[in-house]
C-alpha positions in Angstrom: 2.1 5.9 -0.3 0.5 8.5 -2.8 -0.1 10.7 -6.3 -2.2 13.8 -7.2 -5.6 13.1 -5.2 -5.7 16.6 -4.4 -8.2 17.2 -7.1 -10.8 15.4 -5.0 -11.6 18.3 -2.6 -12.7 17.9 0.8 -16.1 19.5 1.0 -17.2 19.0 4.7 -20.1 17.4 6.5 -22.5 18.4 3.9 -20.4 17.6 0.8 -19.0 14.4 -0.6 -16.2 13.7 2.0 -17.5 13.8 5.6 -14.8 11.8 7.1 -11.9 13.5 9.1 -14.0 16.9 9.6 -14.4 17.5 13.3 -18.0 18.1 14.5 -19.5 15.8 11.8 -21.6 13.7 14.2 -21.3 10.4 15.9 -21.9 7.0 14.8 -25.4 6.8 16.1 -26.8 9.9 14.5 -24.9 9.0 11.3 -26.6 5.8 10.3 -30.3 7.0 10.5 -32.0 6.3 7.5 -29.9 3.7 6.0 -31.1 0.1 5.6 -29.8 -2.9 7.5 -28.4 -4.8 4.4 -24.9 -5.1 4.3 -22.6 -3.3 1.6 -20.3 -5.9 0.5 -16.9 -5.1 -1.1 -14.7 -7.6 -2.9 -11.0 -7.6 -3.1 -8.3 -10.1 -4.3 -5.7 -8.7 -1.8 -5.9 -11.7 0.0 -4.4 -12.0 3.5 -3.6 -14.4 6.3 -3.4 -12.2 9.6 -5.5 -9.3 11.0 -3.1 -8.7 13.9 -1.4 -5.5 13.5 1.9 -6.9 14.6 2.0 -9.7 11.8 0.0 -8.1 9.1 1.9 -6.0 6.3 0.0 -6.5 3.1 -3.1 -4.6 1.1 -5.7 -7.1 2.3 -5.2 -6.7 5.8 -4.5 -3.0 5.8 -7.8 -2.5 3.8 -9.6 -3.8 6.8 -7.5 -2.5 9.8 -7.6 1.1 8.6 -11.4 0.7 9.5 -11.5 -1.2 12.6 -8.3 0.4 14.5 -7.5 3.7 15.3 -4.0 5.3 15.2 -2.5 8.4 16.8 -2.7 10.0 13.6 -4.6 9.4 10.2 -4.9 10.7 6.7 -7.9 12.9 5.8 -9.2 12.2 2.1 -7.0 13.6 -0.6 -4.2 14.8 1.9 -0.5 13.9 1.8 -0.1 15.1 5.5 -1.4 13.2 8.6 -3.7 14.7 11.0 -4.6 13.6 14.5 -7.0 10.8 15.1 -6.6 9.0 18.6 -4.4 12.0 19.4 -5.4 15.5 20.1 -2.1 16.6 18.8 1.5 15.5 18.1 4.8 17.5 17.6 8.5 16.8 17.3 9.8 18.4 20.4 13.5 18.1 19.4 14.9 20.1 17.0 16.6 17.1 15.3 13.6 15.1 14.9 14.5 12.7 17.6 11.8 13.1 20.0 8.0 13.0 19.1 5.3 13.9 21.6 1.5 13.2 21.3 -1.5 14.1 23.6 -4.4 11.7 23.4 -7.9 12.7 23.1 -10.0 11.9 26.2 -12.8 9.4 26.5 -11.4 6.9 23.9 -12.6 3.4 24.0 -12.1 0.0 22.2 -15.1 -1.8 21.1 -15.3 -4.1 24.0 -15.8 -0.9 26.1 -11.9 -0.9 27.6 -10.7 2.6 28.1 -7.8 3.5 25.4 -4.9 5.2 27.3 -1.3 6.1 26.5 -0.4 2.7 28.2 -2.3 0.9 25.2 -0.4 3.0 22.8 3.0 2.0 24.2 2.0 -1.6 24.6 0.9 -1.3 20.7 4.5 0.1 19.7 6.5 -2.1 21.8 4.5 -5.3 20.8 5.2 -4.8 17.0 9.1 -4.2 17.9 9.3 -7.3 20.2 7.6 -9.8 17.8 9.3 -8.5 14.9 7.7 -10.6 12.6 9.8 -11.1 9.1 6.3 -10.6 7.3 5.3 -7.7 9.7 5.6 -3.9 9.8 8.3 -3.8 12.6 10.8 -2.4 10.0 8.7 0.9 9.9 9.1 1.6 13.4 12.8 0.7 13.5 13.9 4.2 14.5 11.9 4.0 17.9 14.4 3.5 20.6 11.7 3.8 23.3 8.2 4.9 23.9 6.6 5.9 27.2 3.3 7.2 28.6 3.9 9.8 31.4 0.1 10.1 31.7 -3.0 8.3 30.5 -3.2 10.7 27.8 0.3 11.7 27.0 2.9 9.3 24.7 6.5 10.3 23.9 8.6 8.6 21.3 12.5 8.5 22.0 14.1 8.0 18.4 17.7 6.5 17.9 17.9 8.6 14.9 16.1 11.5 13.3 13.0 10.2 11.5 10.7 12.9 9.9 8.6 10.4 8.5 7.5 8.7 11.9 4.0 10.7 11.8 3.5 9.2 8.5 4.1 5.6 9.8 2.2 6.0 12.9 -0.9 7.0 10.7 -1.0 3.6 9.1 -1.8 0.1 10.7 2.0 -0.3 11.9 0.8 2.4 14.5 -2.7 0.7 15.1 -3.6 1.0 18.9 -4.4 -2.4 20.4 -5.9 -3.3 23.7 -3.1 -4.3 26.2 -5.6 -6.3 28.0 -6.5 -8.4 24.9 -3.3 -8.6 22.7 -0.7 -10.5 24.0 3.0 -9.2 24.0 4.7 -11.9 22.4 2.2 -13.7 20.0 -0.7 -13.3 17.4 -4.1 -12.8 18.3 -6.8 -15.0 16.4 -8.3 -13.3 13.6 -11.9 -13.5 15.1 -10.7 -12.0 18.5 -9.5 -8.9 17.0 -10.4 -5.5 19.0 -10.0 -2.0 17.8 -11.3 1.4 18.6 -11.9 2.5 14.7 -15.4 3.1 13.3 -16.1 -0.4 13.0 -16.0 -3.6 15.0 -15.7 -7.3 13.9 -18.8 -9.0 14.0 -17.6 -12.4 12.3 -14.6 -13.9 10.5 -15.2 -16.7 7.8 -11.8 -18.5 7.3 -10.4 -19.8 3.9 -9.0 -23.0 3.5 -5.6 -22.0 4.3 -6.6 -20.1 7.7 -6.9 -16.4 6.3 -10.3 -14.7 6.3 -12.3 -15.2 3.3 -15.2 -12.8 4.6 -15.4 -10.6 7.4 -18.6 -8.9 8.7 -18.3 -5.4 10.3 -20.7 -3.5 12.3 -20.6 0.1 13.6 -18.5 0.5 16.5 -20.7 2.0 19.1 -17.8 2.9 21.3 -16.1 4.7 18.6 -15.7 8.9 19.3 -13.7 9.7 16.3 -14.8 12.1 13.4 -15.9 9.5 10.6 -19.7 9.5 9.9 -20.8 6.2 8.9 -23.2 5.9 5.6 -24.1 2.3 6.4 -25.0 0.0 9.1 -23.0 -3.2 8.3 -20.0 -3.6 5.8 -18.7 -6.8 4.5 -15.2 -7.6 2.9 -14.9 -10.5 0.7 -11.6 -11.8 -0.3 -11.4 -13.6 -3.7 -8.2 -15.7 -5.2 -8.7 -14.4 -8.8 -10.0 -11.5 -10.5 -12.2 -13.7 -12.6 -14.0 -14.8 -9.3 -14.5 -11.3 -8.2 -16.0 -10.1 -11.4 -18.4 -13.3 -11.3 -19.5 -12.2 -7.8 -19.9 -8.7 -9.0 -22.2 -9.9 -12.1 -24.3 -11.9 -9.8 -24.9 -9.5 -7.0 -22.9 -11.1 -4.3 -20.7 -8.1 -4.0 -22.0 -4.5 -4.3 -18.3 -3.0 -5.3 -14.9 -4.1 -6.0 -11.6 -2.7 -5.4 -8.9 -2.0 -7.8 -8.4 -6.0 -8.3 -10.4 -6.7 -11.5 -8.3 -7.7 -14.5 -7.4 -4.5 -16.2 -9.2 -5.4 -19.6 -12.2 -6.2 -17.7 -12.3 -2.7 -15.8 -11.8 -0.9 -19.2 -14.5 -2.7 -20.6 -16.8 -1.8 -17.9 -15.9 1.8 -18.2 -16.5 1.7 -21.7 -19.8 0.0 -21.3 -20.8 2.6 -18.8 -20.1 5.5 -21.1 -22.2 4.0 -23.7 -25.1 3.1 -21.4 -24.7 -0.5 -21.9 -24.1 -1.7 -17.9 -25.6 -0.7 -14.6 -22.1 -0.9 -13.2 -20.4 2.2 -12.3 -16.6 2.7 -12.4 -14.8 5.3 -10.4 -11.3 6.2 -12.0 -9.0 7.6 -9.2 -5.3 7.9 -8.3 -3.5 4.9 -6.6 -0.3 4.6 -4.8 0.3 1.1 -6.4 3.5 0.7 -8.1 5.1 -2.3 -9.8 8.7 -3.4 -10.6 10.8 -5.9 -12.2 13.3 -6.9 -9.7 16.8 -8.5 -10.1 18.5 -10.9 -7.5 22.0 -8.9 -7.7 23.5 -11.8 -5.6 22.9 -14.1 -8.6 25.8 -14.3 -11.2 23.6 -13.1 -13.9 21.7 -10.3 -12.1 24.7 -9.3 -10.4 26.3 -7.8 -13.6 25.2 -4.3 -13.8 25.5 -4.3 -17.6 22.8 -7.1 -17.7 20.4 -5.1 -15.6 21.1 -1.7 -17.7 20.5 -3.7 -20.9 17.1 -5.0 -19.4 16.2 -1.6 -18.4 16.9 -0.5 -22.1 14.5 -3.0 -23.4 11.6 -2.5 -21.1 8.7 -0.9 -23.1 6.4 0.5 -20.4 4.1 2.2 -22.8 3.3 -1.1 -24.8 2.8 -2.8 -21.4 0.3 0.0 -20.2 -1.5 0.1 -23.7 -1.4 -3.8 -24.8 -1.5 -5.6 -21.5 -3.3 -3.1 -19.0 -5.7 -1.6 -21.2 -4.2 1.8 -20.0 -5.5 1.1 -16.6 -1.9 1.8 -15.6 0.6 4.5 -16.6 4.2 4.1 -17.1 6.7 4.8 -14.3 10.2 6.0 -14.8 11.3 6.1 -11.5 11.1 4.7 -7.8 8.9 7.5 -6.8 5.7 7.8 -8.4 4.0 10.6 -10.3 2.1 12.9 -7.7 4.6 12.4 -4.7 6.9 15.0 -3.9 10.5 14.2 -4.9 9.2 12.2 -8.4 11.5 12.4 -11.2 11.8 10.5 -14.6 15.3 9.1 -14.0 14.9 5.9 -15.9 13.4 7.9 -19.0 16.2 10.5 -18.5 18.9 7.7 -18.9 17.5 5.2 -21.1 14.7 6.8 -22.9 12.3 4.4 -25.0 13.0 1.0 -25.8 16.2 0.6 -28.0 17.5 -2.9 -28.8 20.6 -1.4 -30.3 21.8 0.6 -27.3 21.1 -2.3 -25.2 23.4 -4.5 -27.5 26.1 -1.8 -26.9 25.8 -1.9 -23.3 26.3 -5.8 -23.2 29.1 -5.6 -25.9 31.0 -2.9 -23.8 30.9 -5.2 -20.9 32.0 -8.1 -22.7 28.6 -10.3 -21.8 27.8 -13.1 -24.2 24.3 -13.1 -25.6 21.9 -14.3 -25.4 21.7 -13.6 -21.7 19.7 -16.5 -20.1 17.4 -15.5 -17.1 14.3 -17.1 -15.3 11.4 -14.7 -14.9 9.4 -15.7 -12.1 5.9 -14.3 -11.1 3.1 -15.0 -8.8 0.3 -12.6 -8.6 -0.7 -10.0 -11.5 -4.0 -8.3 -12.5 -3.4 -9.5 -15.9 -2.5 -12.9 -14.8 0.3 -14.6 -17.3 0.1 -11.7 -19.7 2.5 -9.2 -17.7 5.2 -11.8 -17.7 4.7 -13.0 -21.3 5.0 -9.2 -22.3 8.1 -8.8 -20.4 9.6 -11.9 -21.8 8.8 -10.5 -25.5 10.2 -7.2 -24.7 13.7 -8.3 -23.1 14.0 -10.8 -25.8 13.8 -8.1 -28.6 16.8 -8.2 -30.6 18.1 -11.6 -29.6 19.7 -10.5 -26.5 18.1 -12.3 -23.7 16.6 -15.8 -23.4 13.7 -15.4 -20.9 12.3 -18.6 -19.3 8.9 -17.7 -17.6 8.1 -19.6 -14.3 4.8 -18.9 -12.2 4.7 -19.6 -8.4 0.8 -19.7 -7.7 1.3 -20.0 -4.0 2.0 -16.5 -2.6 3.3 -17.6 0.6 5.8 -19.6 -1.3 6.6 -16.7 -3.6 7.6 -14.5 -0.6 9.7 -17.2 0.7 11.6 -17.7 -2.5 12.4 -14.1 -2.9 13.4 -13.9 0.6 15.9 -16.8 0.1 17.2 -15.6 -3.0 15.9 -18.4 -5.4 14.7 -16.4 -8.1 16.9 -14.4 -10.9 14.3 -12.1 -11.9 10.9 -11.5 -10.5 7.9 -9.3 -10.6 6.6 -7.6 -7.6 4.0 -4.8 -6.7 4.6 -2.2 -4.0 1.6 -0.8 -2.0 3.2 2.4 -0.2 2.5 2.8 3.4 2.2 6.6 3.4 2.6 9.3 0.9 6.4 10.3 1.2 9.0 9.6 -1.3 11.0 7.9 1.7 8.7 5.0 1.4 9.4 4.4 -2.3 13.1 4.4 -1.4 14.1 3.0 2.2 12.1 0.1 2.1 12.9 -1.0 -1.5 16.4 0.2 -1.9 18.5 0.0 1.2 20.5 -3.0 2.4 18.7 -5.1 -0.3 15.2 -3.8 0.3 12.1 -5.5 1.3 12.3 -8.0 -1.8 15.8 -8.7 -1.0 17.2 -7.8 -4.3 20.8 -7.7 -2.5 21.9 -4.4 -3.9 23.0 -1.5 -1.6 24.7 1.8 -2.2 26.5 3.0 1.2 26.1 6.6 -0.2 22.3 6.2 -0.3 22.0 4.0 2.9 24.4 5.7 5.0 24.3 9.4 3.9 21.4 10.4 1.9 18.5 8.6 3.0 19.5 9.5 6.8 19.8 13.2 5.8 16.3 13.2 4.4 15.0 11.8 7.6 16.0 15.1 9.3 13.9 17.2 7.3 10.7 17.7 9.0 9.7 20.0 6.4 9.7 17.1 3.6 9.8 19.6 0.6 13.4 20.4 1.6 14.4 16.8 1.1 13.8 16.9 -2.6 17.3 17.1 -4.1 18.5 14.2 -2.0 15.6 12.0 -3.4 16.5 13.2 -6.9 20.1 12.2 -6.4 19.0 8.8 -5.0 16.7 7.9 -8.0 19.4 8.7 -10.4 21.8 6.4 -8.9 19.0 3.6 -8.9 18.4 4.3 -12.6 22.1 4.0 -13.3 22.6 0.7 -11.3 19.1 -0.7 -12.1 18.8 -3.4 -9.1 15.1 -2.9 -9.9 13.3 -1.4 -12.8 10.1 0.6 -12.1 7.2 -0.7 -14.6 4.0 1.2 -13.9 1.9 2.9 -11.2 -1.8 1.7 -11.2 -4.8 3.9 -11.9 -7.7 3.0 -9.5 -10.9 1.6 -11.1 -13.4 1.0 -8.4 -16.4 -0.7 -9.8 -19.8 -0.7 -8.0 -23.5 -1.3 -8.5 -25.4 1.7 -9.6 -27.0 2.1 -6.2 -23.9 2.5 -4.5 -22.6 6.0 -3.5 -19.6 7.6 -1.9 -16.8 5.8 -3.9 -15.7 8.8 -5.4 -15.0 10.6 -2.0 -12.6 7.7 -0.8 -10.6 6.7 -4.0 -7.2 8.6 -3.7 -3.6 8.1 -3.2 -3.6 7.9 0.6 -4.2 4.3 0.1 -6.8 4.5 2.9 -10.3 3.4 1.7 -12.9 4.6 4.2 -15.9 2.0 4.4 -17.7 4.6 6.0 -18.1 6.9 3.1 -20.1 4.2 1.1 -23.6 4.1 1.1 -26.7 2.7 -1.0 -29.8 4.4 -2.0 -32.9 2.8 -2.8 -33.2 -0.9 -1.6 
């Protein structure tokens, strides 16, 4: 889900970006001339499952986008999905309730099995049937049924209009799995995964808790898509902490790091690069990551709209970006980030900059006694505890709030905590599934949202959001998204804090990073190469 990456031009087979351009060649002729040494990428976006029906996090999707095909995919720097495993896809009903795709011929999984329409049907039905609480089934909730009239034809029948279905199918929620390998009602072990994407899994090394610590990928010689691989082996390593990732980068254990480094570290590397003091190279690009401060509106304190509005009046995004994140993020003043169609500055329009006097007036008008006592809980942050401590200081400006900071280091426990409404106030990031304003609204706002804040506005959930999903020309839905964002700013069930910039750090002999850092959220392993030894 995405910003202004359009500045990264697609230059074709001979240029920077070779992926997603028809006729760019096969895996076999693409890897000629490259060494056999693996390119290793590090991330702190840890995950547990690599099964598309169970995985709905950045760490798993980073890998799955490179090992599975979907009917559609996102070319570099594009906000519109284009056919991938499909040859063509179109809405066939005027009200966006039927979607038909014709598959390419000759598709195969990495194990040699043919990929047909029946596999697509199995994949979609499996996600919906399993309906794992931490999985992506919600993205496909509009699918009433799916059928494959022939081996190369798939038809989706929708229970309601959903103009965003193509965007949803273009991500790992729409990953096509082998019906002969993936059971219909349970997870497949991580080391058994099979896809039809550019890479296949060679080995999986597990973490202590069962999730992968390292996954080694090889070119999938059965792949017939458009990606042109620039390496013969790619390894993804998962790290618990940004400091561990930085140490691995320094000692040569990894060749590049995604946007996981601690912000001040990334900024210092960029400064050293500009001053010729390091052989590390930093690519700064657009990102679709956003960050929010979330209220549990079912809580007696967080359920008071005046409390939430006062908090919105006290948050200082500019200071957060400058002092905590070393300008590696930019302030975000609404649900939809800058660069995505429908973006507004609704929170700035309503609250402006930090103003304790205005916050005091809001609380006084609602007869709320001060200081308002709240517990702020956090789990993962690129700035570690600094983000929560900065928010505590901002909210306590003027003596209006008394904030207790609480850290939950276990990510699974943190997810369970917000699901069960155990926290009053908590920070959370959102890595959008597709570059459409809907993905910053429906999953986060409607009926309490993915983070279970408990707030819902019937006008939004029952009228405005359904209306936007009838608009296959997404630009025509802008007015409704403007109205939605204004309402969210008024009621403040969650407060947008910032959107990340992307800082991918690599060793000086690594190439291709510039061509894949964009707001599609799709990091293309095949674009990465190595010069020299």
